[in-house]
N, C-alpha and C positions, 0 to 999 in steps of 0.2 A: 515266479520264486516262492520255494514252497516255504511252509510254516516254519520249518526247523532252520532253514537260511534266514529267516526274518528274525528268529530268537539270536542266532548266532551274530547277526548284524548288530542287534540291539546290545549286546553283552560285548563286543568290541566298541561300541560307541560309548557304553558306561564306562569301561575301562579307560577308555581315553579321558573322559571326564573325570574319573576319579584319580588319574595321573597328576592332573592339573591341581588335586585337591589342596597339598600342602602350600604351593605357590600362592594359590587365591587366598588360603588363611592368612600367610603371611602378609599379602599385599592388603587385606582388609583389616587387620589388626595393627600393623605397623604404618601403612599408606605408602609403603615403597613399591615403586613398580616393579613387584615381582611376577607379573604376570604381562607378557607381551607378546606380539603376534608369532614369533619363531617357535614359541613354546607347542603353540598348537599342532603344527605339522611334525614336530618331535613326539608329542603325543600319540598321534594317528600313527606314526610309524612303529612306536613300541608297542602300540594296543593291535594294529591290524597284522602286522607282520611277526607273527610269533616264530622263532624268537625276538624278531627284531633286531635291529642294529645292535652292534656291541657298545657296552658302556664305553669302552676306549674310542671308539668312534664318535659316539655321540658328545662326549665332553671333549675330546680333540678337535672335533669339528667347530662345537661352538668356541671354543677357545681361539683359536684361528679366526674365526670371525670377529671376536671382540678385539682382537689384536688388530687385525686388518682394520677395522673399523676405525680404532682409535688411532692407528697410524694414518689412516687417510685424512680423518677429521683434523687432527692436531697440526698436519702437514699444511693442510689447506688453510687453518686458521692462524698458523703461524706466517704465514705469506700474504694473505689478505683477509679484511675484516670478513667473517661469515655473517650473515643475516642471524639476527636474535630470533627469529623464529624458524623452527624447523620446517622442512618442505617449502620454505620459499627459494625459489630458483631464479630469481632475478636480483643480481647478477647471478651467474650461473655456477658459483663456487662449490654449493652442496652437491648440484649435481657432479661436478666433476669429482667430488669426495665419494660419491657414491658409485660413481663407476670405477674409480681407481680400487674401492674396497672390495667390490666383487670381483674384479681381475685379481688382486693379491689374495682373496679368500679361496677361490676356485684354483689357482696355481698351489698354495699353501696346502690345501687339502689333497689334491691330486699328489704332490710331492711327498707327502707324509703317509698317504694312503689312509687318510681319516677323513673320507669322501661322506659328508653328511648334508643333503641338500639344504634342509631347513636352516644351515649356519649362514646362507647367503642373507635370508631375512634377517639374522642377527647382525651381520655387519653391515646391513642398510640402516637397520635401526640405530645403531652407533654411529654410523659415517655422516648420517642426515640430521644427527642432533637431536632426534628422538629421545635417547637418553643421553645425558651429559656424561663425559669419561669417568667421573667418580661413581656415578650411579650406575654405568655399565660395569665396571670392575666389583661393584658391590654386589648387584643383584643377578647378572646373568648366569654365571657359572652356579651360584649356589640355586638358582631356581631349576636349571637343567639338573643340578644332583637331586634336589627334590623330587622330579619326576622319576628317576632312577631308583631312587629309595623306595617310593611307592609301588614302583613297577615290582622290585625284589619282593616286598612286603604282599603283594598280590600273588606272586608266584611261590610264596613260602620258602624264598633263599635268602633269609636273614641270616645274616652271620652271627653265630653265638661265641 
């Protein structure tokens, strides 16, 4: 690897980190779970693949992931008692919820042409109960939008 490639990689890494800055500040200042695992791959995709996925695809993919995760979690919770602890798979109800949510998210993203793979992590976060339904609705899309806002600022594409 050349020295210039090393600097480019460092710049892409710094950009990915900066994209998370607003969500991280919100999490720190409010205590809200505004930083969650699927934001990392989204930040990577936005930083590394210039110009990156479209805003429509990023928001749409995560919205489908949240909706599918909520649908799966609430359907399972409506039929059987789910464990109070996320990631408890005995009995396997949360595993069923996770499997269903990924199937629904994948189908939904493909049908709408809003394919954003990190949204499959979002749907698991919701369907496994890592974020409760109200938390998922309150934090996921605003956090995703904050990444896109920082991306715009870094590109100098702020609407005036």
